[in-house]
N, C-alpha and C positions, 0 to 999 in steps of 0.2 A: 217372088220376093225381090225387093229392090235392094240395090247394094248401098251399104252404109259407108260413110267416109272412113269408118274405123275398121272396115273389113280389111284383113291383112293378107296380101298375096305373098305366099312363100316362095313358090316357084311356078312353072308352067302348069296350069290346071289345078293347083293346089292353093286353096284360099281358106284362111282361118276366119269364120264369120264373127262379126261384132258381137253377136249374142253369146259367144263363149267367153268373152272377155269381160272381167269386172274391173271397175275403176274405183280407187279411193283417193281422196284429196285431203291434204293437210298443209299447215303452214310450213313454209320452207325457211331454212336458216340462211344466213349469208347476206350479201348485199341486195339493196332494193329500197333503201330508205324507209319512210313511213308505210309505204305500200306492202312491205314484207310482213308487218304486223297485222294486216287486215285481209290479206289475199291468201286463199288456199291454192297456191301455185304448185306445190309438191304433188307429184302423181305417183301412185302405185298401180301398176297394171298387173292383174292377177289372172292366171290362166291354169286350168286343170287339165294336163295332158291325158290323164287316165280316163277322163270322162268325155274327151273330145270325140266328136263324130266326124270332124273334118279329116282326120288322118286314118289312112288304112291300118289295119291291125299290125302289119309288120313295122311300118314307120312309127306307129304309136309306141311299140315296144322298144324300138331303137332309141327314140326320144327319151323314154323312162330310163333306159340304161345310161345313156350318155349324160343326161341332166340330173341324174339321181342325187348328186352332191348338192345341187342347187335347189332342190325341191324342199319345201318346208310343208309338212303335213300333206304331201302328195300334190301341192300346187307350186307353180312357178311365179315368183314375184319379181317384177322388174321396176325399179324406182328411177325417176328422173326428176331432178330439182335444180339443174344448172341454169335454166332460163327464168326470166322474171314473169313470163306469161305461161298461164296453165296450158293454153293451146300448144305452145311450142314444146312444153314438157311432155304433153300427150304425144306429139309427133316423135320426140326423141325416145319415148318409152316404146312406141310401136316399132320404130327402127331397130332398137336393141332386141326386142322380141324377135323380129324377123331374122336378124343376124344369128342369134342363138339357135332358132329353129332350122335355118339353112345349114348351119354347121352340124347340128344333131341328126339331121336326116341324111346327110351326105353318105354316100356308100363307103364302106370301110376301104382303107387303102389296100393294094395288093400286098400279100404276104412278102416279107423280105426273103431274098434268095441269099443263103449263106455263101460267102466267098472266103477264100484264104488270101492272106497277104502275100505279095510276091516276095521272092527270095531277096531281091534287091532292097526292097523296103524294110524287111527284117534286118538285113545287115546294116542298113543306114541307121535304124533305130538303135541297134546295139552299140554301134560305133559312136553315136551321139551320147548314149548313156555312159560309155566308157570315158569319153572326153569330159563330160560333166562331172563324173566321178573324180577324175584327175584334178579338175579345177577345184572341187571342194576339198580334196585331200591336201592340196597345197596351202589351204587356210589353217590346217591343224597345227602347223609349226613343226611337224615331224617329217622326216624324209621318207618317202616311199620309193621303193625301186620301181623304175619304169617297166611297164609290160608291153610286149609287142603284140 
């Protein structure tokens, strides 16, 4: 099988084949003069992560969980229309998809280890709150006894 210019390398040894990607083209809005009225330069890149054979099952599940909010009917749609050229918009859409997938398949961060604030930081925070309260109390026009 020959490599397509639209095969998408995600990370070492993981490539999304062009056969899994679907493209849709339409007319873009915005600048471009007369050409914008006749050229289908807006690009929609559609990929179905649930049916992808390029991802191992564990990574596929992670992608589905992390990109769940972006999926429309189970497929991921990436749109690019900022360039006047369809080719440049195709490259932009591929780049965005690659970034999304790299973030989605990244391993989860290590769990946070709970810590307690130091006694000094607690005392400084409470002293700052007391000072701020005194400043706001002075704005009220009534006299408050000072506390030590």
